[in-house]
C-alpha positions as CSV (number, residue, x, y, z in Angstrom):
1,M,-161.1,-70.4,68.5
2,R,-160.3,-70.9,72.2
3,L,-158.4,-74.3,71.7
4,K,-156.4,-73.4,68.6
5,G,-153.1,-75.1,68.4
6,R,-154.1,-77.6,71.2
7,T,-154.5,-81.3,70.9
8,A,-157.2,-83.3,72.5
9,I,-158.4,-86.9,73.3
10,V,-162.1,-87.4,73.6
11,T,-163.3,-90.9,74.9
12,G,-166.7,-92.2,74.2
13,A,-166.6,-90.0,71.0
14,G,-168.6,-92.1,68.7
15,R,-171.9,-90.7,69.5
16,G,-174.0,-88.7,72.0
17,I,-172.2,-86.1,74.3
18,G,-168.7,-87.4,73.5
19,L,-169.3,-86.8,69.8
20,A,-170.7,-83.3,70.6
21,I,-167.7,-82.6,72.7
22,A,-165.3,-83.8,69.8
23,L,-167.1,-81.5,67.3
24,K,-166.9,-78.5,69.6
25,F,-163.3,-78.9,70.2
26,L,-162.7,-79.0,66.5
27,K,-164.7,-75.9,66.0
28,E,-162.6,-74.2,68.6
29,G,-159.4,-75.1,66.7
30,A,-158.1,-78.2,68.4
31,Q,-156.9,-81.4,66.7
32,V,-158.9,-84.2,68.2
33,L,-158.4,-88.0,68.6
34,L,-161.8,-89.6,68.8
35,V,-161.9,-92.6,71.0
36,D,-164.6,-95.2,71.2
37,N,-164.8,-99.0,71.8
38,V,-167.0,-99.6,68.9
39,E,-165.3,-99.1,65.6
40,E,-168.6,-98.5,63.6
41,R,-169.5,-95.6,65.8
42,L,-166.2,-93.9,64.8
43,E,-166.8,-94.8,61.1
44,R,-170.0,-92.9,61.3
45,A,-168.7,-90.0,63.4
46,L,-165.4,-89.4,61.5
47,P,-166.9,-87.6,58.4
48,Q,-168.5,-85.0,60.6
49,A,-165.5,-84.5,62.6
50,R,-163.1,-84.2,59.5
51,A,-165.5,-81.6,57.9
52,L,-164.3,-79.3,60.9
53,G,-160.6,-80.0,61.2
54,S,-158.0,-82.4,62.0
55,A,-159.6,-85.6,63.5
56,Y,-158.4,-89.3,63.9
57,P,-160.1,-92.3,65.2
58,C,-158.9,-94.7,67.9
59,V,-160.7,-97.9,68.8
60,A,-160.0,-98.5,72.5
61,D,-161.7,-99.8,75.7
62,V,-161.1,-97.5,78.7
63,R,-161.4,-100.6,81.1
64,F,-158.0,-101.6,80.2
65,G,-154.7,-99.9,81.0
66,S,-153.0,-101.2,78.0
67,D,-155.8,-99.6,75.7
68,C,-155.3,-96.3,77.6
69,R,-151.7,-96.2,77.1
70,R,-152.0,-97.1,73.4
71,T,-154.6,-94.2,73.0
72,V,-151.9,-91.8,74.4
73,D,-149.4,-93.3,71.8
74,Q,-151.8,-92.8,69.0
75,A,-152.3,-89.1,70.0
76,L,-148.6,-88.7,70.2
77,H,-148.2,-90.4,66.7
78,H,-150.8,-88.0,65.1
79,F,-150.2,-84.8,66.9
80,G,-147.0,-85.0,68.9
81,R,-148.3,-84.0,72.1
82,V,-151.5,-84.1,74.3
83,D,-152.9,-80.9,76.0
84,I,-156.6,-81.8,76.7
85,L,-158.5,-84.9,77.9
86,A,-162.2,-85.1,77.6
87,N,-162.6,-88.1,79.9
88,N,-166.2,-88.9,78.8
89,A,-166.8,-92.8,78.2
90,G,-169.4,-94.2,80.2
91,I,-172.3,-96.5,80.5
92,A,-175.3,-97.0,82.8
93,H,-177.4,-99.9,83.9
94,F,-181.0,-99.6,85.2
95,A,-182.1,-102.0,87.9
96,P,-183.6,-101.9,91.3
97,F,-180.9,-102.2,94.0
98,L,-182.0,-105.7,95.1
99,E,-181.8,-107.1,91.6
100,V,-178.5,-105.7,90.5
101,E,-176.3,-108.5,89.2
102,E,-172.6,-108.5,90.2
103,D,-171.5,-108.5,86.5
104,D,-173.7,-105.5,85.9
105,W,-172.2,-103.8,88.8
106,D,-168.6,-104.6,87.8
107,R,-169.1,-103.4,84.2
108,V,-170.5,-99.9,85.1
109,I,-167.8,-99.2,87.8
110,D,-165.1,-100.6,85.5
111,V,-166.0,-98.2,82.7
112,D,-167.4,-95.2,84.5
113,L,-164.8,-94.9,87.4
114,K,-161.9,-97.3,86.7
115,G,-161.8,-96.1,83.0
116,V,-161.7,-92.4,84.2
117,F,-158.8,-93.2,86.5
118,L,-156.9,-95.3,83.9
119,M,-157.3,-92.8,81.0
120,G,-156.6,-89.8,83.4
121,Q,-153.5,-91.4,84.7
122,A,-152.1,-92.4,81.2
123,V,-152.6,-88.8,79.8
124,A,-151.4,-87.0,83.1
125,R,-148.3,-88.9,82.9
126,Q,-147.7,-87.7,79.4
127,M,-148.7,-84.1,80.3
128,V,-146.1,-84.2,83.1
129,A,-143.4,-85.6,80.8
130,Q,-144.3,-82.6,78.3
131,G,-143.8,-80.1,81.2
132,T,-146.3,-77.7,79.7
133,G,-149.4,-78.3,81.7
134,G,-152.8,-79.3,80.3
135,A,-156.6,-79.7,81.1
136,I,-158.5,-82.9,82.0
137,V,-162.3,-82.8,82.2
138,N,-164.0,-85.8,83.7
139,M,-167.5,-86.9,83.0
140,A,-169.4,-87.1,86.3
141,S,-173.2,-86.5,86.8
142,T,-175.7,-85.0,89.1
143,N,-176.1,-88.7,90.0
144,G,-172.8,-88.5,91.6
145,L,-174.1,-85.6,93.9
146,V,-177.7,-87.1,94.8
147,G,-179.1,-90.6,94.6
148,E,-181.5,-91.9,92.1
149,R,-183.6,-95.1,92.2
150,G,-182.6,-97.9,89.9
151,L,-178.9,-96.5,89.2
152,A,-176.9,-98.0,92.2
153,A,-173.9,-98.7,90.3
154,Y,-174.0,-95.5,88.2
155,N,-174.5,-93.2,91.2
156,A,-171.7,-95.0,93.1
157,A,-169.3,-94.6,90.1
158,K,-170.1,-91.0,89.4
159,A,-169.8,-90.0,93.2
160,G,-166.2,-91.7,92.9
161,V,-165.5,-89.5,89.8
162,N,-166.2,-86.4,91.7
163,L,-163.7,-87.3,94.5
164,L,-161.3,-88.7,92.1
165,T,-161.3,-85.4,90.3
166,K,-160.5,-83.5,93.4
167,T,-157.7,-85.7,94.2
168,M,-156.3,-85.5,90.7
169,A,-156.5,-81.7,90.8
170,I,-154.6,-81.6,94.2
171,E,-151.8,-83.8,93.0
172,L,-151.5,-82.5,89.5
173,A,-151.6,-78.8,90.2
174,E,-147.9,-78.5,90.7
175,H,-147.4,-79.6,87.1
176,N,-150.0,-76.9,85.9
177,I,-152.5,-79.6,84.9
178,R,-156.0,-78.5,85.8
179,V,-158.6,-81.3,86.4
180,N,-162.3,-80.6,86.8
181,A,-165.7,-82.6,86.5
182,V,-168.9,-81.9,84.6
183,C,-172.1,-83.0,86.3
184,P,-174.9,-83.1,83.6
185,G,-178.5,-83.6,84.6
186,F,-180.9,-85.5,82.3
187,I,-179.4,-85.5,78.8
188,P,-181.6,-88.0,76.6
189,T,-178.8,-89.5,74.5
190,E,-178.7,-92.9,73.0
191,L,-177.1,-94.3,76.0
192,V,-180.1,-93.5,78.2
193,L,-182.4,-95.2,75.7
194,E,-180.1,-98.3,75.6
195,S,-179.5,-98.6,79.4
196,G,-183.0,-99.9,80.3
197,G,-184.8,-96.7,81.2
198,E,-188.6,-97.0,80.6
199,E,-190.2,-94.6,78.1
200,S,-192.6,-93.3,80.8
201,F,-189.7,-92.5,83.1
202,I,-187.9,-90.4,80.3
203,R,-191.1,-88.7,79.2
204,E,-192.1,-87.7,82.9
205,Y,-188.5,-86.7,84.0
206,I,-188.9,-83.3,82.5
207,N,-191.3,-82.5,85.4
208,K,-188.2,-82.5,87.7
209,I,-186.5,-79.8,85.8
210,P,-187.3,-76.0,86.6
211,L,-186.4,-75.0,83.1
212,R,-188.9,-77.6,81.8
213,R,-186.7,-79.0,79.1
214,Y,-184.1,-81.6,78.7
215,G,-180.4,-80.7,78.3
216,K,-178.7,-81.0,74.8
217,P,-175.4,-82.7,74.3
218,E,-174.1,-79.5,72.6
219,E,-174.7,-77.6,75.8
220,V,-172.6,-80.0,77.9
221,A,-169.9,-79.7,75.1
222,D,-169.8,-76.0,75.6
223,L,-168.9,-76.4,79.3
224,Y,-166.3,-78.9,78.3
225,A,-164.7,-76.5,75.8
226,Y,-164.8,-73.7,78.5
227,L,-163.0,-75.7,81.1
228,A,-160.5,-77.0,78.6
229,S,-159.6,-73.4,77.6
230,D,-157.5,-70.8,79.1
231,E,-160.7,-68.9,80.2
232,A,-160.9,-71.4,82.9
233,S,-157.3,-70.9,84.0
234,F,-158.0,-70.6,87.7
235,I,-160.5,-73.4,88.0
236,T,-159.5,-76.9,89.1
237,G,-160.9,-79.5,91.4
238,A,-164.5,-78.3,90.7
239,S,-167.5,-80.4,89.8
240,I,-169.9,-78.1,87.8
241,V,-173.4,-78.8,87.6
242,I,-175.4,-78.4,84.3
243,D,-179.0,-79.5,84.9
244,G,-181.5,-76.9,84.2
245,G,-181.9,-76.2,87.9
246,Q,-182.9,-79.6,89.0
247,L,-180.7,-79.8,92.0
248,A,-181.6,-76.4,93.0
249,E,-185.2,-77.5,94.1
250,Q,-185.7,-79.7,97.0
């Protein structure tokens, strides 16, 4: 129960890695606000969450500062404080660089980078006001460390998250707020399947991974729980790779 007595906001919590993070936090004793921009996803996820502990839904879109501030208000209404932010919400769009449309570029940057900034700022302001510190874990990617064909906007956004994380960590350290990023490799969630990746691409990707298997959402959630806990009390400004060894091989 590493997070017993803590309160957490998890964005993109309606499915995939976000839901896995929310469930892991609950198992570790935290109270959790599950945030997603699709109400139906939250409705499906909530029974699983409430079977494990104190969980509430919040429909919000991280692209908008007003929604992010309202999310913090909801957490305060339910829990009275915010100790942890799992800044996970994200999307992707597969297209060759020469074919990326401006609207698609803007949409990915708005969710994956601007959304991390807006949600992180809203939560950090509350943590500073509380005066008791906290932990923010941002969702980056191995795509923020190396490039990959067909994912120009996603690559750019995740690279931005890694540097935003370091900047947040530096500026918030005086308030005892730790900020880290998680950089997963290939985790075949619903998002991957919906974002335009071809089945052959997904099937063959395993050949790039030394462990010769895909990652699981639950494995990423385990890392989030560690970084949110006191066991990681001297870790801040880090971007931690969880990719089965993919980036280790040239």
